[in-house]
C-alpha positions as CSV (number, residue, x, y, z in Angstrom):
1,X,-6.4,44.5,-9.8
2,X,-5.8,47.9,-8.1
3,X,-2.7,50.0,-8.3
4,X,-1.5,53.5,-9.0
5,X,-3.1,55.4,-11.8
6,X,-0.9,57.5,-14.0
7,X,-2.8,60.7,-14.7
8,X,0.1,62.2,-16.6
9,X,1.6,65.6,-16.1
10,X,-0.3,68.8,-16.9
11,X,2.1,71.5,-18.1
12,X,1.2,75.1,-18.5
13,X,3.4,78.0,-19.5
14,X,2.7,81.7,-19.0
15,X,4.5,84.7,-20.3
16,X,3.3,88.1,-19.2
17,X,4.4,91.4,-20.9
18,X,3.8,94.8,-19.5
19,X,4.4,97.6,-22.0
20,X,5.5,100.0,-19.2
21,X,8.6,97.8,-18.4
22,X,11.8,99.0,-20.1
23,X,13.7,96.5,-22.3
24,X,16.7,95.0,-20.6
25,X,18.9,94.8,-23.7
26,X,19.8,97.3,-26.4
27,X,16.6,99.4,-27.0
28,X,14.9,99.2,-30.3
29,X,14.3,102.4,-32.2
30,X,12.0,104.8,-30.3
31,X,8.3,104.6,-31.0
32,X,5.3,106.3,-29.6
33,X,4.6,105.6,-26.0
34,X,1.5,103.4,-25.6
35,X,-1.5,105.1,-24.2
36,X,-2.0,104.8,-20.4
37,X,-4.7,102.4,-19.5
38,X,-7.9,103.8,-18.2
39,X,-9.0,101.9,-15.0
40,X,-11.2,99.0,-16.1
41,X,-10.3,99.2,-19.8
42,X,-7.9,97.0,-21.7
43,X,-5.1,98.3,-23.9
44,X,-5.3,97.5,-27.6
45,X,-3.0,94.8,-29.0
46,X,-1.1,97.6,-30.9
47,X,0.3,98.8,-27.5
48,X,2.3,95.6,-27.2
49,X,4.0,95.7,-30.6
50,X,7.7,95.7,-30.4
51,X,10.7,93.8,-28.9
52,X,11.3,92.9,-25.3
53,X,14.3,91.3,-23.7
54,X,15.1,90.1,-20.2
55,X,16.3,87.2,-18.1
56,X,15.3,85.5,-14.9
57,X,15.4,82.4,-12.8
58,X,13.0,79.6,-13.5
59,X,11.9,76.3,-12.0
60,X,11.4,73.9,-14.9
61,X,11.9,70.3,-16.1
62,X,15.4,71.3,-17.0
63,X,16.2,71.7,-13.3
64,X,16.2,68.0,-12.4
65,X,19.3,68.3,-10.4
66,X,19.2,72.0,-9.5
67,X,16.5,74.0,-7.9
68,X,16.4,76.8,-10.5
69,X,18.0,77.7,-13.8
70,X,18.8,81.0,-15.4
71,X,16.9,81.8,-18.7
72,X,17.2,84.6,-21.2
73,X,14.1,85.6,-23.1
74,X,13.7,87.7,-26.2
75,X,10.2,88.4,-27.5
76,X,9.0,90.2,-30.6
77,X,5.3,91.0,-31.2
78,X,3.9,92.2,-34.6
79,X,0.3,93.2,-35.1
80,X,-1.7,91.8,-38.1
81,X,-4.2,93.8,-40.1
82,X,-7.1,91.6,-38.9
83,X,-6.5,92.6,-35.3
84,X,-4.5,89.5,-34.4
85,X,-0.8,89.3,-33.8
86,X,2.3,87.1,-34.1
87,X,4.6,86.6,-31.2
88,X,8.0,85.0,-31.5
89,X,10.2,84.3,-28.6
90,X,13.6,82.8,-28.1
91,X,14.6,81.3,-24.7
92,X,18.2,80.6,-23.8
93,X,19.2,78.4,-20.9
94,X,22.6,79.2,-19.5
95,X,24.5,76.3,-17.9
96,X,28.1,75.2,-17.5
97,X,31.0,77.2,-16.0
98,X,32.2,80.7,-16.9
99,X,35.2,79.0,-18.6
100,X,33.0,76.7,-20.7
101,X,29.5,78.2,-20.9
102,X,26.8,76.1,-22.5
103,X,23.8,78.0,-24.0
104,X,20.8,76.1,-25.3
105,X,18.4,78.1,-27.4
106,X,14.9,77.4,-28.4
107,X,12.8,79.6,-30.8
108,X,9.0,79.5,-31.1
109,X,6.6,81.6,-33.1
110,X,2.8,81.6,-32.8
111,X,0.1,83.5,-34.6
112,X,-3.1,84.5,-32.9
113,X,-6.4,85.7,-34.3
114,X,-9.1,87.7,-32.5
115,X,-11.3,85.6,-30.4
116,X,-15.0,85.6,-29.6
117,X,-14.7,88.7,-27.4
118,X,-12.5,91.8,-27.1
119,X,-9.1,91.1,-25.6
120,X,-9.2,87.4,-26.2
121,X,-7.2,85.7,-28.9
122,X,-7.0,82.1,-30.2
123,X,-3.9,80.5,-31.7
124,X,-4.2,79.6,-35.4
125,X,-2.5,76.2,-34.8
126,X,-4.1,74.7,-31.8
127,X,-3.9,71.0,-31.0
128,X,-5.9,68.6,-28.8
129,X,-4.1,68.3,-25.4
130,X,-5.6,64.8,-24.9
131,X,-3.9,63.7,-28.1
132,X,-0.5,65.3,-27.3
133,X,-1.2,68.7,-28.8
134,X,-1.0,72.1,-27.2
135,X,-3.9,74.4,-26.7
136,X,-2.9,78.1,-26.8
137,X,-4.7,81.4,-26.3
138,X,-3.8,84.9,-25.3
139,X,-5.7,87.5,-23.2
140,X,-5.3,91.2,-22.6
141,X,-6.3,92.3,-19.1
142,X,-5.9,96.1,-18.7
143,X,-2.2,96.6,-19.4
144,X,-1.1,93.0,-19.5
145,X,-0.8,90.6,-22.4
146,X,-0.7,87.0,-21.2
147,X,-0.1,84.0,-23.5
148,X,-1.3,80.7,-22.1
149,X,-0.3,77.2,-23.3
150,X,-1.9,74.0,-22.0
151,X,-0.7,70.4,-22.7
152,X,-1.2,67.1,-21.0
153,X,1.7,64.6,-20.8
């Protein structure tokens, strides 16, 4: 018997933080400015420590009936003594009308440890994507910290 094969949905998420971007919300107490990156060299994870806030438009599974939705994002990064870090973020989806706004919030926290090479980090609680888990890692490339998540549905 032949027929369609359901290969599932592969979902990836990516958050990029640039330390040179100013925070959009009330600024945190002032701290030393991160060193400027030398061409070809990555910033240290310490340069990303702090709080970041912003908002934007996103195309996601929450936009079944709409093309895009508006999200708020608050991120906090703390550096661990072993060279790893913990990142916590809260997303807020705004919907409804101005008279009756509906805000749905979701908070996530992840801890990363240094990986096999400089600028690469592995999540301490990784799962097997083929078994419904999420595989997460982070990478620093010059002045950008990118957190990757991979799952198969």
